[in-house]
N, C-alpha and C positions, 0 to 999 in steps of 0.2 A: 552457535558455533564458533571455537574455539577462534581465538587475537592467531596464534601461532598458525594455525594453518589458513587463515587470512591470508599474513603474512610468507606462509611459503603461492599464496597460488597469486599473490600478486609475482612475487619472482618467475611466474611461470610466463606475467603477460600474459592472464585468463582478461575475455572476453570482458565480460563483469561479471558482478557474482550481485545473486538478488537473494537477498533479505529476505524471512519469513518472517515476521516478529511474530512471536507466539502467544501475542496476548487475543490475536483472530477469534479463537478455538478457549478461550479460556486460563488460559497463562496471564507467568509476571509481563504489564511491559518494559522490552529495554525499556536501561534508563539513559539519562541524555551524554554519562562515563562511560558508559560501553558502548557509544555512535564513533565519537568522540577518539579514543582507544580502537573502534575498526577504519574511520579516513586513516586514523596516520597510521597502521600496518601495510590496508587496501590504496595504492595511488590509483586502479581502475574505479570503469561509471560501475555506481552501487543504484540499484534496483531494488527498493524499499519499502515491500507489501504486509501483510495485516491489519490492525484496526484503523486506518490508520479516514481522519473524519480532515477537511476545507483545510481548518486553522492547522490541522497536527502537522502534518505537507506541508505548510508551506512554513513554518520553522522547519524542519527538519533541512526542506532543501535551499532558505535560508542561510541558516549556519552551516552549507555545506557540508548537513556529513551524510548526502543521498543526492543523486545526481536526476534518479528516476521517480515517482513512485507509482508503484501496481496498482486499478482500487477492480475489486473481484464483488466481492457483494454488493459492495457500492453501486457497481455498474450493472448489475442485475436489478437493484431499485431503481437505478434512474437508466433510464437507455439512452437519454441529451444527459450526457452527467460533461463532458465537457464542456457545454452550455452553459447550464446551471453552475460550472464555479466561474468559469465567463464571467458572467451573469452575477451574482453573487444572488443565481435563482431560490430558492427553500428546495429543499429536497425529498423525497419520497421516502420515508416510513421502509426497511426491508423487513419484510416479513415473515421472519422462519419458522413457524408453523406452517408452511408450504414447499416452502424446498425440498427438493429431492421426494416430493410427493409423489411422481414416478407422470403426471403429464405439465401441459405447459402451462398451469393454474403455477404464479410464483418468482417464475422467468417471462413470457413475454407481454403478459397484464399490467404491467405497472404503464400509465400516464406520461403520456410526453409534454414538453413547452407546448402549447400551443403560440404561432404567430407565428 
């Protein structure tokens, strides 16, 4: 998204901006310079999504470049993701080969933490 557009959306007091970064589909990772400029252009809530890891999300949130991180694939593989992130527990690896396979395999069969 162009920074000009972000500024125009900010002028119109948009409720939030959901930024889907291209690296989740093999595109380039956005650099921090873009994130800084986006925050300068848009004062409202920014929800970032993409190929976020716990470390990357913590860094982006700490810097104030986003207000929230949306997890998709990581949540599919870890149905108890909030608990895992809070505890620092290991994450299940996503099995890309079964995504969109036509049944529940790969969506509902990942293990949760016990206890």
